[in-house]
N, C-alpha and C positions, 0 to 999 in steps of 0.2 A: 434201371439203370439211368443217370443223367445222360445228357446227350453227347457232354464233353467229360474227359476223364479229368478229375481236380484231385492232384496228389495231396494238396495240403490237407483236405478232408479225411483223408485213408490211411498215410502211411505211417503215423503214430499209432494208431489203432492197429493196424497191421503188425508193427512192431511188438507191441502189447501181446498179440497174440502168439507170436513166437517165444517171447520171453516166458508168458504163462505156461505155455506148453512144456517148458523144458526142454526145447529141441535144439539148443546150443550146447548143452552137456552132454558129452558122449558116454555110452555104457563102456565098459572094460570087458572086450570080449576075446580070450586068450586062444580062440580058434581061428581070429582075424588078424590080419596085418594093419594097425591103424594109419591114418592119413594124420600128419601133425604139421602144422605151421605155428612157428612162434612169431608173434607180431614184433617188430622192428618198434622198440617203443619209443613214441613222440616224447620230446624234450617237455617235461613238465613246468614249463617256464611261459607258455603263451599259448594262444587257440590254433587250430587245426589250420594248414593253408592247402593251396592245390596239390601240392607234390603229395601230402599225406592222402587226398582223396585218390591217388593214384594207386597208390600202395593197398588201401582199402578196398577198391575195386577189385584189383587182381587177386588179392588174396581170398576176398570175397566169394569170388567165381569159382577159384579152385574148391573153395570149403564146400560150396553148395552142390557143385558137380558131384565131389566124393562123397558127401553126405546122402544125395540120392541114390548113389550106387551101393549103398548100403555099406561103406566101410565106416569104422567106426572113426570118427572126424572129430578131432579136436583142434581149434584157433584159440591160443593162449594170448590173452591180451595184457598191456603193461604199459608203464611209464618209465621214463628214465629220469634219474633227478638231474644231470647234465650239468656237470661241476661248475666250471668256468662260465657256460652260457647262463645257467639260473642267477648265479652269483651278480654276473653283471647286470642281467635284468633287474633283480631287486635291488640293488644298490641304485640304480636309475630312480626306482620308485623312492628310496630314502632321499636321493638328491633333491627330488620333488619337495619334499618334507623339509629340507635345509639340513640333513642329517648324514652320516657315513656309518660305515659298520661298524669303526672305532668309536663312535659314541654309544653305540651298543654293548660293546664287548663281544667276544665270540658265543658263548652260551646263549646270549638272547637273540643274537643275531641268526644263529642255528636254528632257533625255535620259531622264529618269525620267517624266515624263508622256507622252512618246513610247511607252516601253516599255508604260504603262499603258494607252493607247489600242489598242496592238498586241494585246494580251491582250482587250481588250473587244472587238476586230474579229473574232478569232478566236471568241469565244461568239456574238458577233450572226452569224457566218456559218453556225456550226451550228444557231442557234435559226431561221435563214432557211429552212436545207435541211428542218428539222423541220415547217415549215410548207407545205411543199412548193415553194417557189421555184424554179422551173426558168432560173434566170438562166444568163448565160454566165460561170462563175467563171473561166475564162481571161484573160476582160477585164476583170477588178475593180481599182477603183481607190481611192485613197484623196487627200483633198484636200491633203495634205503631201508627198506623193512627189514627187522632185526634176523629172520631166517636168512635172507639174501647175503645181509652183511657179514653174518657170521660164516657163510661158506665163501664170502670174497676173502675173509681173515683167513680161513683155512688154507686157500689157494696160496696165498701171500708167505704163509709160514712154510708150507711145502717147498714151494719154491726156492725160499731162503736156504732152507736144510739140504735141498739138493744142488745147492751152489749156483743158482739161477739168477737169483737176485742179489744184487750188491749195492752198496754206497761208495761212491767215488766222486772226484773232483773232475769233469769233463766240461767241455763246451756245450753249452745248451742254447736253445731259443728262449729268450726273454722277453715278456712283453712288460713295458714300463708302466702302462696302464694298469692292467689287472695284477701285476707285481707277482707275477708267478712264471716257471719254466713251462714252455710247452714243447710236445712232441713235434717231429718234421712236418707230421701229417695236420697238424693244426696251425701252420703257416700258410697262408695265403698270397700266393706272387701276384702283384699287379705292376702292369706295365707302365712307368715312368719316365718322364724325360730328366735327366739332372746334368751334372757336369762331368767329363772326362777331364782329370787334374792332372798335367805332367810338373814333375817336380825334380829340380836337380839336387842331388844327393853325392857331394864332394868325397873325391877319392882321397884318403888319407896319403900324406908326402907325394903330392901330386896337384897340378893345376887342372886336372882334367875332373869330369863328372859324369854320373850315371843319371841317366832321365828315368826317374821311376813313374809309372802311371796307375792311378787310383780313383775310384768312385767316393771314397772316404776317408779324404784329407786330415779328418779328424782322429782319426784312428793312428796315425803316423806317429804321435807322441809315444806310443807303446811298442813302436817297432823294435823287433830284436834281430833282423836281417834283412838283406836284399835278396830276393832269388830270381834266377835265369834257369832256362830249359837247359840240360846239358847239350844238347845237340844244336842249340842257335849258336851259330859260329860268328855272330856279331860278339860274344863275348867269350870266347874260347880262350884268348890271349889273358884277359883277365882274370878268369878262373884258375888258370895254369900259376899265375903269380900269387893266389890266393890274398887277394888286396883286402882292405876293410874302407868301410865307407864312412862319413860323418852323417849322422842325422841330424838335419836340418832343423832349426830352433830350438834344440834338446843339446846337441853338442856332443851326445854320445856316440862312441864307436860302435859300429855294428858289422858283421862280415857280409860279404858276398856268397851265396850259396849257389849249387846246382840241384834243381829237383824236378823229376820226369812231369810232376804236376801241374807246372808252367805252362801255359800256352803262348808260345813265341807271337801269336797273330795279336794278341792283346796288347793294344797299345804299342810300348817300345819294346815289349817282351820281357822288362824287368819290372818286377812286381814289390812292393814292401811286404814283409810277413809280420804279422801281429798276431801271436798265438793267442792271445786272451780276446781277439774279437772278430775270428772269423774261423768256421770250420775246418777248411782246407789248411789255413796257416795254423791251425792247432795240430793238425796231423803232420805237417812239416815239421814243426816245433818239437813234436814229440820224437820223430826220426833222428833230428839233427841236434836234439839237445838244448833246444833255444829256452831263454828263461822266458816267464810270463808276467808281463806288466800292465796289470790292468787299469786303465784310464776312464773308462766311463763305467758307471755304478749302476746299481738296480733302479735308482730313481729315473735313470734316463740322463743324468749330468755329468759333467766331467768331474773326476776324483782328484785328490790331492796329488796322486802320481802323474797328472798330466802337467803339473808345474802350477805355480801361483797365478801365473797370467791367463790360466784356462780353467781353473778348478771352481766348480761351482756352475759353470756355463751349460745351458742347456746345446745339447748336440749341434742344432743348426748354427745356433750362435758362435759356438767354438768353431764350428766349419768357416763362417766367413771370417773370424778373426785370424785364424791360421792362413787364409789365403791371402789376407791384406798383409799379414807380416811378412810372407814369402814374397811377395811381390816387392815389399821395401828393401827385404834383403837381396832381391835380385836372384832369386832362387825358384821363381815360378817361370816355367818354361812357356806353358800356354793352358788354356782351357779349351775344351771344345763339347758342344750338345751331344749327349748319350743317351739313346733308348734303352732301358733295359729292366728285368723284373727286380722289384723290390719286395723283400719279405714283410707282411705285416699279420698281425694277429687275425685268426679267422673270426673271432667275437666281436672285437673292439676296434679292430682296422688301424690300431697304432703300428707304426713301425717297429719291427723286431730288432731287439739289440741282440747279436750273440755275444754271450758270455762265459767264461768260467764261473761253474759253481758246484757245489756239492750237492749231488741230488743221488735218489735212488733209481737204478736202472736193471732190466731185464737182460739176460743174453739172449736177443732173439736168434741169432743163426741157429742156435741149437732147439730151440723148438719150432723153427721154420721147416728144418728138414724132413721130418715127418709129415708136416702139412703139404709140402710139396710131393712127395711120395705119393699119397693118397689122391692127388688131383692126376698125379702121371698115369697112376692105375685105373683112373676112371670110376675111383671107387667115389668121387664127388665130381660132379659134373656140372659145367656151367652152361649156362644158356642165355645169350648166344656163346657159341663156345670159343669164339675169337678172343674171349675175355681171359682165356688159360692162359695164352702168351703174355699178357700184359701182368696177370698175377705171376708167372713164374719169373719174369725180367725182375719184378720188384722184391719178391722173396729171395732171389738168388743174391740179389745185392744190399739186404737187410741188413740194417745197423743196430745197434743197442738201444732200446727203447727207455726213453725217461720217463719214470711212472710216478715221480711225486709232483705235486704242486703246491704252490706257497699259497693255498685259499683255504676258508673255512669252512665252505660247502662241499660234502661229500664224505668219502670212507677214509676216516682219519687212519695215518700208517700205523698199524699194529706194532709198533717197536717202542720199548722204553731204554730211559738210559738211567743209570745208577752213578752216583757220585764216586763210586770206586772204579768206575771206566768200564764195568759190564754191560752188555747189549742184548737185551732180552726182547725176542719174539715170539708171541702167542697171540691166539683167538682173542683171549679178553687179559686185561690188565693182571699181572701175577702181583700176590701180595706183598712178599719180600723177594729181595735179590738173593738169587741161591748161593752167591759168592760170599758176601758180606752180611746176609741176613738184615738189612736194613730195608724199611719200607718208603723210603723218599724216592720214589721212582718218578721220572720225568718221560712223558711220552711225546714222540716225534711230533712237531708242531705242523707237519704237511700233510696233504690229503691225497688219496691216490686218484691217478688220471682215470675220468670217465670212462675210458674204453678198457680199462683193467678190468672193471666190474662188467661191463655189458658184453665184453668178449667171453665171460662165461655164461651168458644168457639163456643159451638153449638149454643148458642143464642145470642150473641153479634154481630154475622157476620150478623145477619137479623135486626139490628137497635135498639134491646134492649138497655135502655127499653122504647122506643117509640113502640108504637102498630101500626108496620108498615104493609104494605101490605103482604110483605115476611115474616114477624115474623109470622102473624096470617095464614098463609097458609102453610108453609113449618116447621114451628116448632109445636110439638117435630118431631126431626128426626127420621129417621128409624133404620139405622144401624151404629154403630161405629164399624170401623175395623181398629185395631190398633196390635202391638205386645205385648204377654203377658208380656213382661219384663218390659213394663209401666203400669201396671194394676194398681198399686198404686199411681205412680207418677201423671197419668192423668185420666185414667177410673174413678176413686174412685172420685176424686175429680170434675170431671165434674157431676156426679150423684149428689154429695152434694151441689154443687153450684148452678145447674140447677133446683133443687127441692126447695134451698131456695130461689134464685132470683125468679123464673117464677112461681113456686107452681106447676110445671109439669115436669115429667121425660124428660130427654134430647133426649133419643134415645129407641127403643123398643129392640134391639139387640146389645150384643158386641161380635163381631167376632174377636177372638185372635189368631194370625199366630205366629210361632215359630220364631228361629234365622235362619240365614242362616249359613249351615254347607257345607264344601266340602265332595269328594266321602268318604273320611275316617271319616267323622262325626266329624270332627274338627271345631271348631270355627273359622271364617274367620279373620285374623289379618296381619297387615303389617308386622310384625314381623317374621310370618310363612310364608310369600311370597304366602299365598294361596286366597289373595283377588282377586275377579273377577271384574273389571272393567262394569258395565252395558252398559255405553253407547259404549265403547269399543266392547263389543258383539254386539251390534246393529248395528254397523258400517260393522263388519265383518260377521254376520248370517243374521241380520235383527231383528226386535222387536217382531214378531209373535214368533219365534223360542226361545227367551229368555222368553218370557211371558209363552210359553207352558211348557218349561222347569221347571218355577217356579212352575207351579200348578199341573203340572203330579206327580202324585205318592205322593201328599202331603197332608194330612188330616188335620182337624181343630186343632188348638193346638199344631202340631207336627213341629218339626224342618224341616226348608227347605233344602233338599240335592241338590246341584246343583254342576256342573261339566261341562267341556268343552265336555265332551263325551255328556252328556246329551242335552245340546244345539244343538250339531252337529247332534243328530239323529232327532230332532225337526224341524231343518233346512231340513233334509230330507224329513221330513213329509209335510212341506210347499211346497217343489218341487213336491211331489207326488199329492199334490192338483192341482198343477200348470200343471203338464202334464196331469192329468186326465181331467181338464177344457179343455185344449188345443186340446185333442181329441175328446171331447164331442163338444166343439164349433166349431172345423172341419165341423163335421156333420149336426150340427144345422143351420149351415150358408148356407149350400147348399139348404135347402127349410124349411120354416118355417109354413108349414103346419099343423106341429104336435101343435102349438098355438090353433088352433081353431079345435082342433081334438075331435070328439064326440066319443060315447061309439060304434056305429055303424061303425065306422073308424078303429077300433083298434081289433086287434087278441092278447090278453095277453096270455105268455105262463106261464105254471106252475112257471118257474125260475122267470118272471116277477112279477108274484102275490107274491112269497116269498120275493123278494127284497123290494116290496112296504109293505107287511107285516113287516117286518123286519125296514123298515123306519119309521113304526108307532109305533113299539116297542120301537126303538130307543127315538124318540120324547117323550114317556112316560118317560121312564127311565130317561131321561136327566132334565125332567122337575121335577121330583120327586127328582133328586139329588140337583135342585136348591133350590126346596122350603125349603130341608133339610139342605142347605148351604155345600153341599157336591159337592165342583167344581172341585174336582179331579176326582171323579167318573164321573161327566158329560163330563170332558174331555176326559177321557178315553173311555166311551161309544161310543161318537162321532169318536174318534180316529180308534176304532176297527171296528165301522160299515163303514167308509168311506174306509179304506185301505183294511182289509179283505174282507168286503161282497161285496162292490159296486166295488172297483178296481179290486181286486183279483178274483173276480167271475162275477158279472153283467155287466163289462165292456167289460171282454175276451169274455163272453156268446154273447153279442149283436154285436161284433166285426164281428162274423162268418154271422150274417145278413146281416150286413152292406155291408161287402164286398164280401160275396159268394151268398148271397141270391138274388133270383129272383123275389120273391113277394113283390109289393110295399106296401101292407098292413102291413107285417112284418116289413118292413124297416121304416115305419111310427111309427108303434107299438115301435120299439126299439129307434127311436129319442124322443119319446113322454116319455118313461121311463127313458131316460138319462138326458133328462132337468127336469123331475119332482124331480128325485132322487138329482141331480145335485143343483138344485136351493134351494132345501129345506134344502141341506147340508151345503151351505152357510150360511144360516141363522143360522143353529144350531152351526156351527163353528166360528161365527163372533164376539161373545163375547171374545173368546179365541185367536183369530186369524185374527183381524179385517183388516189388510192392505191387505193382500193377496186376503181375501175374497172379500173385496170391488172392489179393482183390476179386478176381473174376474167379479164381478156382472155386473160391467161398460161395459163389453163387452156382456152381456147377450142379446139375440135378445128378444124383447118384454117384456124388465122388465117394471114391473107397476110402480116403484118407482125411483125417481132421484139418490136415493142411497139405499144402503144396511143397513146403519147406521137406516134408518126409516122405515124399511121394517116391515111386521107383522111376529110375532115370530110363528114359525110353530105349527100347532093343527093336533090332528089326523085327518087321510082324510079318506073318503070312496071311495074307488077307484072302478073303473069298475069291475063288476063280469064276 
């Protein structure tokens, strides 16, 4: 053995050993309950980042532990086509070539982006292997492969026929840059300073006016009412008179209405109502039967309905011109700086425009009720449990889910329109219209929201809706491990879709990890320059050091604090394990008589019995930590035992016997203790630091298995008294 551990020399060799041994692929054993994790599929549009390294580490720890406990253990890997994100990423590639998707056309664009994601998937697979992911590559899946797509279309058809999917004209979040609708969860709110504008709306047949407060004066051109809270005493008299006001710059007459959704504390308590460009205003408009006037188009510019003075202007330009015109007409009361959250596209960071658009929706409340029930009944448990309250709040207030996207990359909506007016929904294109018998059918141009397919991930990877062998044995899965930031994006949808489609819960436990932050607890970002490249770290310090640094000191649901210093500390621990093993193996290779030692052959000292007792206690504590999903505690237990008890005390004590002792029985006992503690420690360490432990295990004399990865998990042992 070399004096220092060099992971660069051994990690790829060790991974090949595991792969060639077929150790990642479980055998179906109907006498045992399987332990199953479905990998959160990374987006197939780039390389892995430090957040991916967190889920790989946590999931691989669980998988290796249960594999060694002899549970049929499956970790199924995959990749997500990531609709909008991948399209934006590839459009950036085309932009550098001076092209756009429209230059290629839909079919060629789809073909090129498929190749783009295939190349990325291959890179990501190699990166996952570098991190030590012991997943079953024979079962890997991609969200756009034919069998998966067929299942997604089957679900769409089933939900449509059950009245859970409908097409309607409602207000949605629109990204002018991506040219598509977004769900509420795909809107990222950024704190920005803008202007709070106070505008005078003249009261019809009066010299007075109402001062209306808004942050978006450009939408006033589409106002169809002014609203106040019915309990606001300032406007009681005006409401009783049922007055009308004149819309500035436009001259249209609109009513003053009362609605409890208006906050009296905001500005003057009087707000403009533009049903076409605000979600709350849309609801108010529906209740009060107000007309909808769209003054901002999907291109982010003012429409003809905004009037000839503003049509064609960008939103910000129109805002400036409107404020100027209000000033000139004496209708601008004042402006104030205002700090508030502005909705932006989660993918390209463009400011979102709420627009009324015809889209496909899921009646989310109906499929949310069974999901709420199973969590309340503890059939699905959240770790940590306080996320259940957040889950309940969101699910109890869920709104219809917009599932159509105006992009080219993804599952195209399986709906066809006939010239006769017939709408056909099917898994594959119908040959003819059943009503008029014509074959001139036009498919809906939209694609499905990525979360619609990934919400079905836990069961469609097993071949559902077919009753496959894998589906019947491995579903429901055991643990869904992912970041708390996608609790609603993904976890909630998997629970809803799993129960609806299969009648079963998709998993029993939801383990939520936090965001990765630097040593100063700042979120990692390229602009701050504090991003850690996980593969760069592996190249420098080894995968084991990174894995231990990510899990060490990190409890469930808490943000992961990681720094180069923390990684270096765990690199030192890997080297400590190596050096300890180097010393032990040197003495074990002299004589292997310890392998056959019986009670009569040994003479255990008080210190020997102490370390063996501590080993048993460590096994108990590590097991308890695993059962309670406290992986950080398990890591800290074995770290402290190995470094401070085994290395610092036991090895130093036994050294004296081996180097200076003259009694052969004492030396044999020392070798027996060293072998027993080292071999057991390697097993306990393996889920956390698989490479260095496997490398050492391969050198152990008399090892009972071909590889440590398939060793038996340690049990409390009865040692010689």
